Structures are given as C-alpha cells and as structure tokens.
C-alpha positions as CSV (number, residue, x, y, z in Angstrom):
1,M,35.7,-14.3,3.1
2,T,32.2,-13.1,3.6
3,R,29.6,-15.5,5.0
4,P,26.9,-16.8,2.6
5,R,23.7,-14.7,2.8
6,I,20.4,-16.6,3.3
7,L,17.3,-14.5,2.7
8,V,13.9,-15.8,3.9
9,V,10.8,-14.1,2.5
10,G,7.7,-14.3,4.7
11,A,7.0,-14.9,8.4
12,G,4.2,-17.4,8.1
13,F,4.3,-21.0,9.2
14,A,6.8,-21.9,6.5
15,G,9.1,-19.0,6.8
16,V,9.3,-19.0,10.6
17,E,9.9,-22.7,10.9
18,C,12.7,-22.4,8.3
19,V,14.4,-19.5,10.2
20,R,14.2,-21.2,13.5
21,R,15.7,-24.4,12.2
22,L,18.5,-22.5,10.4
23,E,19.3,-20.8,13.7
24,R,19.5,-24.1,15.5
25,K,21.5,-26.0,13.0
26,L,23.9,-23.4,11.6
27,S,26.7,-21.9,13.6
28,P,26.8,-18.1,13.7
29,D,29.9,-17.9,11.4
30,E,28.5,-20.4,8.9
31,A,25.9,-18.0,7.3
32,D,24.0,-14.8,7.8
33,V,20.2,-15.2,7.9
34,T,17.8,-12.3,7.0
35,L,14.0,-12.4,7.2
36,V,11.7,-10.1,5.2
37,T,8.3,-9.5,6.9
38,P,6.1,-6.4,7.5
39,F,5.4,-7.6,11.1
40,A,7.8,-9.1,13.6
41,Y,5.3,-11.8,14.5
42,Q,4.0,-15.1,13.3
43,L,0.3,-15.1,12.9
44,Y,-1.6,-18.3,13.7
45,L,-4.1,-18.0,10.8
46,P,-6.5,-20.8,11.7
47,L,-7.7,-19.0,14.8
48,L,-8.5,-15.7,13.1
49,P,-12.3,-16.3,13.2
50,Q,-12.1,-16.6,17.0
51,V,-10.3,-13.2,17.1
52,A,-13.1,-11.8,14.9
53,S,-15.7,-13.1,17.3
54,G,-13.8,-11.9,20.4
55,V,-13.2,-15.4,21.8
56,L,-9.4,-14.7,21.5
57,T,-7.5,-11.4,21.8
58,P,-5.4,-10.4,18.8
59,Q,-2.1,-10.7,20.5
60,S,-2.8,-14.2,21.7
61,I,-2.3,-15.6,18.1
62,A,0.4,-13.1,17.1
63,V,3.6,-14.8,18.3
64,S,6.6,-12.4,18.6
65,L,9.7,-13.3,16.6
66,R,11.9,-11.6,19.1
67,R,11.0,-13.5,22.2
68,S,13.8,-16.0,21.9
69,K,17.1,-14.9,23.5
70,K,19.0,-17.0,20.9
71,Y,17.3,-15.2,18.0
72,R,20.0,-13.7,15.7
73,T,18.2,-13.3,12.4
74,R,18.2,-9.8,11.0
75,I,14.6,-8.6,10.2
76,I,13.8,-6.2,7.5
77,P,10.4,-4.7,8.2
78,G,8.7,-4.7,4.9
79,G,7.5,-6.8,2.0
80,A,9.3,-8.3,-0.9
81,I,7.8,-6.8,-4.1
82,G,10.1,-8.4,-6.7
83,V,13.0,-10.9,-7.2
84,D,15.7,-10.9,-9.9
85,L,16.9,-14.5,-10.1
86,K,19.7,-13.7,-12.5
87,S,21.2,-10.9,-10.3
88,K,20.3,-12.6,-7.0
89,V,18.6,-9.5,-5.7
90,C,15.3,-9.2,-3.8
91,V,13.5,-5.8,-4.1
92,I,11.8,-4.8,-0.8
93,R,9.4,-2.0,0.1
94,T,9.9,-1.2,3.7
95,I,7.1,-0.1,6.0
96,T,8.2,3.5,5.4
97,D,7.7,3.0,1.6
98,Q,11.4,3.0,1.0
99,V,12.4,0.6,-1.9
100,V,15.7,-1.2,-1.3
101,N,17.6,-4.0,-3.0
102,E,18.7,-6.9,-0.9
103,P,21.3,-9.2,-2.4
104,Y,21.4,-12.9,-1.4
105,D,23.3,-16.1,-2.1
106,Y,20.4,-18.4,-1.1
107,I,16.7,-17.4,-1.0
108,V,13.7,-19.1,0.5
109,L,10.4,-17.9,-0.9
110,A,7.6,-18.3,1.6
111,P,5.5,-15.2,0.9
112,G,2.2,-17.0,1.5
113,S,-1.0,-16.1,-0.3
114,V,-3.5,-13.4,-0.7
115,T,-7.3,-13.4,-0.9
116,R,-8.5,-14.6,-4.3
117,T,-10.9,-12.1,-5.9
118,F,-12.8,-12.0,-9.2
119,D,-13.9,-9.3,-11.5
120,I,-17.1,-8.7,-9.7
121,P,-18.5,-5.1,-9.7
122,G,-18.0,-3.5,-6.3
123,L,-16.3,-6.5,-4.6
124,T,-13.0,-5.0,-3.6
125,D,-14.7,-1.7,-2.7
126,H,-17.3,-3.1,-0.3
127,A,-16.1,-6.5,0.9
128,F,-14.1,-7.4,4.0
129,G,-11.4,-10.1,4.0
130,M,-10.3,-12.5,6.7
131,K,-6.6,-12.9,6.0
132,T,-4.8,-10.6,8.4
133,L,-4.9,-9.8,12.1
134,A,-6.0,-6.2,11.3
135,E,-8.9,-7.5,9.2
136,A,-10.2,-9.8,11.9
137,A,-10.1,-7.0,14.5
138,Y,-11.7,-4.6,12.1
139,V,-14.5,-7.0,11.2
140,R,-15.3,-7.5,14.9
141,D,-15.6,-3.8,15.4
142,H,-17.8,-3.5,12.2
143,V,-20.2,-6.3,13.2
144,I,-20.7,-4.9,16.7
145,S,-21.2,-1.4,15.2
146,Q,-24.0,-2.7,13.0
147,L,-25.8,-3.8,16.1
148,D,-25.3,-0.5,17.7
149,L,-26.4,1.5,14.7
150,A,-29.4,-0.8,14.1
151,D,-30.5,-0.4,17.7
152,A,-30.3,3.4,17.4
153,S,-32.0,3.6,14.0
154,Q,-35.7,4.6,13.5
155,D,-35.7,3.4,9.9
156,P,-36.9,-0.2,9.4
157,A,-35.1,-0.6,6.1
158,E,-31.8,0.6,7.5
159,R,-32.2,-1.6,10.5
160,A,-32.9,-4.7,8.3
161,S,-29.8,-4.0,6.2
162,R,-27.5,-3.6,9.2
163,L,-28.7,-6.9,10.7
164,Q,-28.1,-9.1,7.6
165,F,-24.6,-10.5,7.1
166,V,-23.2,-12.3,4.1
167,V,-20.1,-14.6,4.1
168,V,-18.9,-15.8,0.7
169,G,-16.8,-19.0,0.8
170,G,-17.7,-22.5,2.0
171,G,-14.2,-23.5,2.9
172,Y,-12.7,-23.6,6.4
173,A,-12.2,-19.9,6.7
174,G,-15.7,-18.9,5.6
175,T,-17.5,-21.6,7.5
176,E,-15.7,-20.9,10.8
177,T,-16.1,-17.1,10.3
178,A,-19.8,-17.4,9.7
179,A,-20.2,-19.8,12.6
180,C,-18.2,-17.8,15.1
181,L,-19.6,-14.4,14.2
182,Q,-23.2,-15.7,14.2
183,R,-22.7,-16.9,17.8
184,L,-21.4,-13.5,18.7
185,T,-24.4,-11.7,17.3
186,H,-26.8,-14.3,18.8
187,A,-25.4,-13.7,22.2
188,A,-25.1,-9.9,21.8
189,V,-28.7,-9.3,20.7
190,R,-29.9,-10.1,24.3
191,R,-28.2,-6.9,25.3
192,Y,-30.2,-4.9,22.7
193,P,-33.8,-5.0,23.9
194,R,-35.0,-2.8,21.0
195,L,-33.8,-5.3,18.4
196,D,-35.9,-8.2,17.2
197,P,-33.6,-11.3,17.2
198,R,-35.5,-12.6,14.1
199,L,-34.1,-9.7,12.1
200,I,-30.5,-10.9,12.5
201,K,-29.7,-13.1,9.5
202,W,-26.5,-14.8,8.4
203,H,-26.0,-16.0,4.9
204,L,-23.2,-18.4,3.9
205,I,-22.8,-18.9,0.2
206,D,-20.4,-20.8,-2.1
207,I,-20.3,-21.6,-5.8
208,A,-19.3,-25.2,-5.0
209,P,-22.0,-27.9,-4.6
210,K,-20.8,-29.0,-1.1
211,L,-19.6,-27.3,2.0
212,M,-16.0,-28.2,2.9
213,P,-15.8,-31.2,0.5
214,E,-12.5,-32.3,2.0
215,L,-14.3,-33.4,5.1
216,G,-16.3,-36.0,3.2
217,E,-20.0,-36.5,2.7
218,K,-21.1,-37.3,6.2
219,L,-19.1,-34.6,8.1
220,G,-19.8,-32.0,5.5
221,R,-23.5,-32.7,5.9
222,S,-23.1,-32.6,9.8
223,A,-21.5,-29.1,9.6
224,Q,-24.4,-27.9,7.4
225,E,-27.0,-29.2,9.8
226,I,-25.3,-27.5,12.8
227,L,-25.1,-24.2,11.0
228,R,-28.7,-24.4,9.7
229,K,-30.0,-25.2,13.2
230,R,-28.4,-22.0,14.4
231,G,-30.3,-20.1,11.7
232,I,-27.5,-19.6,9.2
233,E,-28.9,-19.7,5.7
234,I,-26.6,-21.8,3.4
235,S,-26.8,-21.4,-0.4
236,L,-24.6,-23.6,-2.5
237,G,-24.0,-23.2,-6.2
238,V,-24.4,-19.5,-5.7
239,S,-21.9,-16.6,-5.7
240,I,-22.0,-12.8,-5.9
241,E,-23.0,-11.0,-9.0
242,K,-22.3,-7.4,-7.7
243,A,-21.8,-5.7,-4.4
244,G,-22.9,-2.3,-3.2
245,P,-22.6,-0.3,0.0
246,E,-26.0,-1.3,1.2
247,E,-26.9,-4.5,-0.7
248,V,-25.5,-7.6,-2.4
249,T,-26.9,-9.3,-5.5
250,F,-26.5,-13.1,-5.7
251,T,-26.0,-14.9,-9.0
252,D,-29.4,-16.6,-8.5
253,G,-31.1,-13.1,-8.7
254,R,-31.7,-12.5,-5.0
255,V,-30.9,-9.1,-3.6
256,V,-29.9,-9.0,0.0
257,P,-29.9,-5.7,1.9
258,T,-26.7,-5.7,3.9
259,R,-23.8,-3.5,5.1
260,T,-21.5,-6.5,5.8
261,L,-20.0,-8.7,3.0
262,I,-17.1,-10.9,4.2
263,W,-15.2,-12.5,1.3
264,T,-13.3,-15.8,2.0
265,A,-13.6,-17.5,-1.4
266,G,-10.1,-19.0,-1.5
267,V,-6.6,-17.8,-1.8
268,V,-4.0,-17.4,-4.5
269,A,-0.2,-17.3,-4.3
270,S,1.4,-14.0,-3.4
271,P,1.8,-11.7,-6.4
272,L,5.6,-11.8,-5.7
273,I,5.7,-15.1,-7.6
274,A,4.7,-13.5,-10.8
275,T,7.8,-11.2,-10.7
276,L,10.2,-14.1,-11.0
277,G,9.2,-15.0,-14.6
278,A,9.4,-18.7,-13.7
279,E,7.0,-21.6,-14.4
280,T,3.9,-21.7,-12.3
281,V,1.1,-24.2,-11.6
282,R,-2.2,-22.3,-11.0
283,G,-0.2,-19.3,-9.9
284,R,2.0,-21.3,-7.5
285,L,5.8,-21.5,-8.2
286,A,6.6,-24.9,-9.8
287,V,9.3,-26.6,-7.6
288,N,10.6,-30.1,-7.4
289,A,10.2,-32.5,-4.4
290,E,13.3,-31.0,-2.8
291,L,11.5,-27.6,-2.7
292,N,14.1,-26.2,-5.1
293,L,13.3,-24.2,-8.2
294,P,14.6,-26.2,-11.2
295,G,17.4,-24.5,-13.0
296,H,18.2,-22.1,-10.2
297,D,20.6,-23.4,-7.5
298,G,19.9,-21.8,-4.1
299,V,16.3,-20.8,-4.9
300,F,13.8,-22.6,-2.7
301,A,10.0,-22.1,-2.4
302,L,7.4,-23.6,-0.1
303,G,4.0,-23.1,1.5
304,D,1.0,-21.5,-0.2
305,A,3.2,-19.9,-2.9
306,A,4.7,-23.1,-4.2
307,A,3.3,-26.1,-6.0
308,V,5.2,-28.8,-4.0
309,P,4.7,-32.3,-5.3
310,D,2.8,-34.4,-2.8
311,L,4.7,-37.7,-2.8
312,A,2.4,-39.2,-0.3
313,K,-0.4,-39.2,-2.9
314,D,-0.5,-39.8,-6.6
315,E,2.0,-38.6,-9.2
316,D,0.3,-35.3,-10.2
317,A,-0.8,-34.2,-6.8
318,V,0.5,-31.1,-5.1
319,C,0.5,-30.3,-1.4
320,P,-2.6,-28.3,-0.3
321,P,-2.0,-24.8,1.2
322,T,-2.4,-25.8,4.8
323,A,-0.5,-24.9,8.0
324,Q,0.3,-28.6,8.5
325,H,2.3,-28.8,5.3
326,A,3.8,-25.3,5.6
327,Q,5.3,-26.0,9.0
328,R,6.9,-29.2,7.9
329,Q,8.1,-27.8,4.6
330,G,9.8,-25.0,6.5
331,K,11.9,-27.4,8.5
332,H,12.6,-29.5,5.5
333,V,13.7,-26.6,3.3
334,A,16.0,-25.4,6.0
335,D,17.7,-28.8,6.0
336,N,18.0,-28.6,2.2
337,V,19.5,-25.1,2.4
338,I,22.0,-26.4,4.9
339,A,22.7,-29.4,2.7
340,T,23.4,-27.1,-0.2
341,L,25.8,-25.0,1.9
342,R,27.7,-28.1,3.0
343,N,27.6,-29.8,-0.5
344,Q,25.4,-32.6,0.7
345,P,22.5,-34.3,-1.2
346,L,19.1,-32.8,-0.9
347,Q,16.1,-34.8,0.4
348,P,12.6,-34.9,-1.1
349,Y,9.7,-33.7,1.0
350,V,7.1,-36.4,2.0
351,H,4.3,-35.9,4.5
352,K,1.0,-37.8,4.9
353,D,-1.8,-35.5,5.9
354,L,-2.9,-36.0,9.6
355,G,-6.5,-34.9,9.1
356,L,-8.8,-31.9,9.3
357,V,-10.4,-30.0,12.1
358,V,-13.2,-27.4,11.9
359,D,-14.1,-25.4,15.0
360,L,-17.7,-24.1,14.8
361,G,-17.6,-22.3,18.2
362,G,-19.1,-23.3,21.5
363,K,-19.5,-27.1,21.8
364,D,-19.8,-27.5,18.0
365,A,-17.1,-28.9,15.8
366,V,-16.4,-31.5,13.2
367,S,-13.0,-33.2,12.9
368,K,-11.3,-35.9,10.9
369,P,-8.0,-36.8,12.6
370,L,-6.2,-39.7,10.9
371,G,-9.4,-40.5,8.9
372,I,-11.6,-40.9,12.1
373,E,-14.8,-38.9,11.8
374,L,-15.8,-37.0,15.0
375,R,-18.6,-34.6,15.9
376,G,-19.6,-32.4,18.9
377,I,-17.5,-32.2,22.0
378,P,-15.0,-34.9,21.0
379,A,-14.4,-33.1,17.7
380,Q,-14.1,-29.8,19.6
381,A,-11.5,-31.3,21.9
382,V,-9.5,-32.5,19.0
383,A,-9.8,-29.2,17.1
384,R,-8.7,-27.1,20.0
385,G,-6.1,-29.5,21.1
386,Y,-4.6,-29.5,17.7
387,H,-4.6,-25.7,17.4
388,W,-3.2,-25.3,21.0
389,S,-0.4,-27.8,20.4
390,A,0.6,-26.1,17.1
391,L,1.2,-22.7,18.8
392,R,4.9,-22.1,18.8
393,T,5.5,-20.7,22.3
394,N,4.3,-21.4,25.8
395,V,3.3,-17.8,26.2
396,A,1.0,-18.1,23.2
397,K,-0.4,-21.4,24.5
398,T,-1.1,-19.8,27.9
399,R,-2.8,-16.8,26.4
400,V,-5.0,-18.9,24.1
401,L,-6.0,-21.4,26.9
402,T,-6.8,-18.5,29.3
403,N,-9.0,-16.8,26.6
404,W,-10.9,-20.0,26.0
405,L,-11.5,-20.6,29.7
406,L,-12.5,-17.0,30.3
407,N,-14.9,-17.1,27.4
408,A,-16.4,-20.4,28.5
409,V,-17.0,-19.0,32.0
410,A,-17.8,-15.4,31.4
411,G,-19.3,-15.5,27.9
412,D,-18.8,-13.0,25.1
413,D,-18.1,-9.3,25.5
414,F,-19.4,-6.7,23.0
415,V,-17.0,-3.9,23.2
416,R,-15.9,-2.0,20.1
417,T,-12.1,-1.4,20.4
418,G,-11.9,1.6,18.2
419,F,-10.0,0.0,15.4
420,Q,-12.7,1.1,13.0
421,A,-11.8,4.6,11.9
422,R,-14.2,7.1,10.2
423,K,-12.8,6.1,6.8
424,P,-14.0,2.6,5.8
425,A,-11.3,0.0,5.2
426,K,-12.2,-2.9,2.9
427,L,-10.5,-5.9,1.4
428,K,-8.4,-3.8,-1.0
429,D,-7.0,-1.7,1.8
430,F,-5.4,-4.5,3.9
431,E,-3.4,-6.8,1.5
432,Y,-1.5,-4.2,-0.6
433,T,-1.7,-6.3,-3.8
434,D,-1.0,-3.3,-6.0
435,S,2.5,-2.8,-4.5
436,Y,4.3,-5.5,-6.5
437,L,6.5,-4.8,-9.5
438,T,6.5,-6.3,-13.0
439,P,9.5,-8.3,-14.1
440,E,10.6,-5.3,-16.1
441,Q,10.3,-3.0,-13.2
442,V,12.3,-5.4,-11.0
443,R,15.1,-5.4,-13.6
444,A,15.1,-1.6,-13.8
445,Q,15.2,-1.3,-10.0
446,V,18.1,-3.8,-9.7
447,E,20.1,-2.0,-12.4
448,G,19.9,1.2,-10.4
449,A,16.8,3.0,-11.7
450,G,16.1,4.9,-8.4
451,G,16.6,2.9,-5.2
452,Q,18.9,2.4,-2.3
453,E,21.0,-0.7,-2.6
454,R,20.6,-2.2,0.8
455,L,19.4,-1.5,4.3
456,T,22.3,-1.8,6.8
C-alpha cells in the first residue's frame, strides 16, 4: 500500500512548525510529507524593518529549511495557486512558471497573507511594500539612493521630493518601518554635507484614530511621543487619496512631494483561499477549533489565512494574525493531522496571548509582556529577547545577535547593495497576487486542461 500523502502549503511560521513536528512524530514509513514554497527558507517577518534599515543582514532572518540533517520533507519550489477539495489536488505554479497538479490525502493550508490594498489611483504602481525579504532589501537601496540623488541634484524641488518619505499604516509593521528607516536617514545625513538635515521629513499616516491600539492608551501614546521627538510627523484619521511618481495626495487635501511611498496598511489572507469556494470570515478560511475545515476531512488551515476561533477569549473572537499564534497553531495542527492518521480524537487549539513588543530602534521600544507595560531600555530588552528566542536555529540566533552588537558598536552603514535595478519594482511586482486561479480554472486544470500531473 502507498503511504498517505501530507501536503503543507506555505513555509511561514505555521507551515514550518507543522512540518518540523510531523517529521519528529511520524516514522518515515507512516506518511510522505511535501512542502510547497517559493523559497527554501523560513522568513522571520517581525525583523524585516531592521533589514530595511541595515541593522540586520537579509540572510540573518532567512532560516534555511535544509540545515537539519534529519530533514526528509520533499520541497516543491513554487506557489500554490488553486486547490480542488473534491479531487484532492493542489495546483502549483513552480518558480519556472510550470503549472503542475499535486495530489494529496491530507492538506495543511498555511499560505499566509498578502499586503492589503485598496482601489486608490496609482497605489500599486508607485508604492513599496514591506512583506518580503526582497522588498526590505529593495526599500533600503531605494532610501539610500534618494539621499545620493538629492545630494547630487541642483534642483531644490527635486531635492525636497527625494528627502520626504511617507509610510502608510500605523500598525506594528508601519510604525517599526518608519522608526527604523528614520534612524537610518538621520544617521546617514551626517555623511552628506551638502544636504540640509531639516529637509529630511518622515510622515507616518493611518486612517485609524490611534497608533497601535492593541498596546493600550498609555503605551500607544508613548510610542507617538518617541516618534514625534525624532521628527516623524504622525497624521491619524488620514489615508492616501492618490499616488504619483513624485507626489502623494492625502485624504485631508495635503500634497506631499515624495519619491518614496511605503504601504503597510494591513494584510489579507492569501488569494489561494478564494480558490477553494469554501466559507470565509473577512477573507480568512472559516475553520473549527480543531483547525479543520468543516465538511472536509483531512483539510486543515491555520495562520493568517484561517479564521481560527480564539477559545481563550469570548465566543466570537478569532485568533489575530501574529507569529505567536501561527507557531503554536503549526504544532497543534501537526498533532491533529497525526491524530487523524491514527484514528484518534482531535484536540481544540487554545492559547492565551503572551503580549506585544514594538522595537523602535536604538534604545527606544514599547512592550507589553503578560500585560506589564514597559518603555525604553527594559522594553527594548524584552522586545529583542523575544525575537531572539523565537528564531528557530542557533545559527540564526548567532547571526542576529552579532548584527545587533556590530550595529551598536560601529553604527549604521550606508552602502547600496545593487538590488535596485534600472527598472523600478513596486508593490505589485513582489507578491504575484495576479497568479492565482479562479475556482473554474482550478477545475479545468485538474481535469486535464493543459498541465503536467505531478512533479517527481
């Protein structure tokens, strides 16, 4: 008899934790495990702003999936673009643009999320995101290039537009991105004697009335005070009306000349979820507390792409899309997949949130571990200690710690690495959201309308 086929989609926190646990708890002859991911590494997303600002090198937060000598999972280098639940087939587009059908017996859907955008004129054509390693490296190159070009320019208007930066999104990603990059430009301008430091302006805007409301009133206000003292202009209740190559128009009527618009206004579940034709909650797949899709045995979903009931809170709450929940859900779903294989009862997922940490760079941070409000160096110690401990391998921990120490001693560097090509690459070019199929296209592909059956 052939072994059961377990297919895991996505190599984020949830997918990797699931695969690792399956490997540890299943014997090699008990099941075959396959992972679908464009990149053979797990990205530690919370530290992306520090990659963008050059505090950390890109490879320090990209943890290889192939380092473990015990690793036996088969990796398909590509992205899932459709799932046919009836036929138990996942449609995959490989990194060479080959479309293949991958059959499964059990599937774990952990495709994560993509940047949430709105129908704002010029947004996807002119904005940068902060969701992938490539975007973080690209944004760093772009910001430094603006300083270089402004320094060389003889045109005051061009110089002013290159030295203004706009970040949209007052959540953790946007706040940390603005904070870390502002520190980079503030330190860099000392190396540009022809530039007036007063011309460098950072704008952080959000349509919400508060910055990071999850932190609470006091800590949220503390974060605002820290950023404003640094010179970051914070505008709440404001968003983007339209974006152009050299200016951005706010919804309050202001027109800001800028060549840098960074969009971090939230995330939505991967478009893969829409191909299933199943019930969703605000775009996230509706699953039960056992992380199973109701009515479909052997189909599990978790992480950012699933609306997992939060049993630690009230009846209608769902788990927030955080790394903390994704990691624990990954281990839990692996246990439930194994329980299904062995005809054992499934267990509901329960986890009480441990708190929140926000690293604002340097000695500045605000944290709320276990409900305790911290600011300054104690908060920074907690924030970095949490991130450091969450890294999966000792190699990654060593690299990150070394980078932090080197940055603290030697300061920032301002070298452009050359990732920025002559052709501009914006938000729409990094996340490939137009690659997914419709449910009808998935059915046609599975039924044999042009496509190889399986990669072997």
